[in-house]
N, C-alpha and C positions, 0 to 999 in steps of 0.2 A: 164818818167818827165820831165820837163822843168827844166833846169841848172838856181838854185836861186844863186845872186849873194849878194855880199856884205853888198853891199847901204850903205859905210861904215862905217859899224858894228862898234866899233870896237876885241867884244870877240866872233864874229863871224866869223873876221878874224883870230880868235887863231886854228879852230874847222882845221879840216883836209883835206889836201889838194887831197879825197885820192880815186881810182878807186874804194868805196863800197858806193858813193852815200849817207857818212853818212851827210855832210856839208848840201844837197843835204834835208836831209827827216828835220835836226833840223833845219833850215832853214822858212822851207812849214809850216812846226807845230809849231814851237815856234815864229819867228814872221810874214811870214803871215797868221797864226790861223785856216791854212788844218786844215782836217783830216784826221787822218788816211785813213780810208775807200774811199775817197774823190781823195789822194795821189794812194791809190790804185787801184783806178778803172779808172784812169789815168793811170797807168805805167803802169799797171798785174803786179808791184811782189803780194807777198802777206802781211798781217797786220800784222803779228807776223815778218817778214825781216825788213820791212819799223824799226818796236818798237825798234827791233835786232839794227839797225844803229842811230838811233836816242838813243840808251843806249848806245853806244862807243863812238857817240859825242860827251853825257852832260860826260863820264867816261874822257875821252881826254880831255875838258875843263877842268875838277875839273882837272885835274895832269899839263896844264898848266901852270895854273891858282894860284895852288897853295903857289909857292912864288913870285906872288905879294900882294898874303892874306897877308901871315906868315911876309915880312920886312913891309906893314901898320896897322899890329898888333902892333909888334917891336918897332914902333917909339912912 
C-alpha cells in the first residue's frame, strides 16, 4: 500500500505513526474514499486486517481528542 500523507489535516496528524499501517488505512479509507477491497487488492493485506487497523486508528483518535472535546464542552 502506498503511504498516505497528512495533507495538512490536523485530525490526521493525531493518528499514530505506527508500523502497523493504522494511519495509512484511515487516510486511504476516510479521506481518500478508497474501499477496503481496493486497499486489500493493492496491498495484499486481508480486508479484515485492514478493518482492524482502521478500528485501532479510530480508537486512538478518540483517546487523543477526548481531552480537547472535554475542554471545549466545559467552556
